[in-house]
N, C-alpha and C positions, 0 to 999 in steps of 0.2 A: 645710902645715897638717897633713898626716899624720905628719910627723916630730915635730911638737909633741904630737900625740895619743899617739904611741908613747912619747915621753919621759915624759909625764904618767903613762901607764899603767905604765911600767917603774918610775918613782919610787914610785907607789902600791903596786906589788907588793913593793918593797923595804922600804918604811916604812909598813906598813898595820896599825898598832895592835899589840896584844900578841903576835900570831903572829910578827912580825919580831924581837921582843925575847926571846921565850922559846921559841926553836926546839926546845930539847931537851924541853920539856914540851908543846908544842903541835904538832899536825899541821896544816900550812898547806893551806888549800883556797883556790884563787884562780881567778878566771875573768875574762877581759876579752874584749870583743867589740864589734862595731859593725855598723850597717846603714845603708844609704842608700836613698833613694827620691825620687820626684818628687811634689811637691805642686802645687796649682793655680797658685801663683805662682813656683815655682822648685824648687831642689833642697834636700833636708833630709837631714842626717846625724845619726845618734845613736850615741854611743859610751858604753859603760858598763863599770864595774869592780866586782866583788864579791869580797871576800876574807873569810875566816873562819878560825877556829881551833877545834879541839876538843881538850880536855885528854885526857891518856892514859887517865884513868878515865871518860871520856865525859861529864863534867860541865863546867860553866862554858863553855857555847857562846858564842862572840863572833863577831858578823858586823859588817862595815863595808862601806859601798858608796858609789859615786859614779856619777851618770849626768849626762851633759850633752848638750845638743842644739846642733848647729851648723846654722844655716839660712843659705842663700844665696838671696836673692830676685833673680831675673833680671828685667830690664826687657825684656819680650818684646812687640813690637808685633804685634797681631793683624791680619794682612793679609787675613783671610777676608772682611771686609765692605767692602773697598776695591774699587770697581768698576773695570773695565778700559775702559769706554766712557762717554761722555756720553750720557745718555738723558733724555728728557722723556716721562713716562708719561701715559696718559689719566686725566683727573680721575675721581674717584669720590665719590658717585654722579653719573651723567650720564644723563638730566637731573637737576637738583638743585633743592631748595628746603628749607630756607633757605640751606644752606652746602654746600660741596664741598671735597674734599681733592685737592691736586696734589702728586704725587711726582716727584722728579728725582734723577739720580745724576751725580756729578762724578768724572771719572777722575784729576783733578789739582787742586791748589789753584788757584783762579781767581776773578776778579771776576765775580759773578753778578748778573744782572738778570732778574727775573720780573715781567712786566707783563700786566695784563688790558686788552683793547681791546673796544669795542663793534663791531657789524657794519660801521659806517661807518669804522672805523679810528681812532676817537678814544680816547685813553687814559682808562680808567676809574680804575684804581688800580695803583700799583707795589707789589707784595707783598714783593719782595726786591731789595735794592740794597746788596750788601756782598761782601767777599772771604770765601770759604769754603774749608775744607780738602776734600780728596777724600773722598767718602762718599755716603751716601744721605740725602736730605732730604725733608721733607714740610711743606707749608704749607696752611693753610685759608683759603678765601675765603668770607666771610659774606654776599656779595651787595651790600655797600655800596661807594660810590665814595670817592674821596679826601676829599670834603667831608662825608662821613657820611650822604649821601643813599642811600636804598634804590634799587637798580637795578631796572629794569622787566624783565618777561619778555622773553626773546629769545635770540638766538645771540651768544655772546661768544667771543673769541679770547684765548688766553694764549700768551705768547712768552717763551722763555728765551734768554738770551745769556750764554755762559760760554766763556772762551778763544776758540777759533775755531769754537765750536759755536753754531748758532742753529736753533731749532725752534719751529714754531707748531702749536697744536692748537685744535680748537673744542669748545665746551661749550654746553649749553642750560640756561637758568634758567627754570623754570616756576613760576607762582604760581597 
């Protein structure tokens, strides 16, 4: 790519308007340069060329220029938010009324099951049942069961199963 830029700049220096054709009458002023830097999504380069001519008597100033940008967008995966462990966090708020938030993290892509049980071990509702990518997730429970009935006050258990990870925590619904 840099050879192409060099060729274009060399070509423009040779054939840049009146200054190349009237060398005896014009003083050629030329400049070519470039810069590179990083942007949020990748690398960006900018190259430019300016040429001009001034007649012997100082009149008839002529300038021509060219600037072009070359952007290279890199597909960079941001690994900062990918957890290294499977974790089931304590729900918040706890105790809760009318709803609570349950957070969990997955260290790798896996089939996830997140289920709420009453204190007798009976399933109240399955909140998550799907394959998910590694990452941090959040789910809300509004206190209703699978049939749309409002759950009563009491202690509930929530259980996550993902890959070889299983964890149970308890929470309290107060009305």
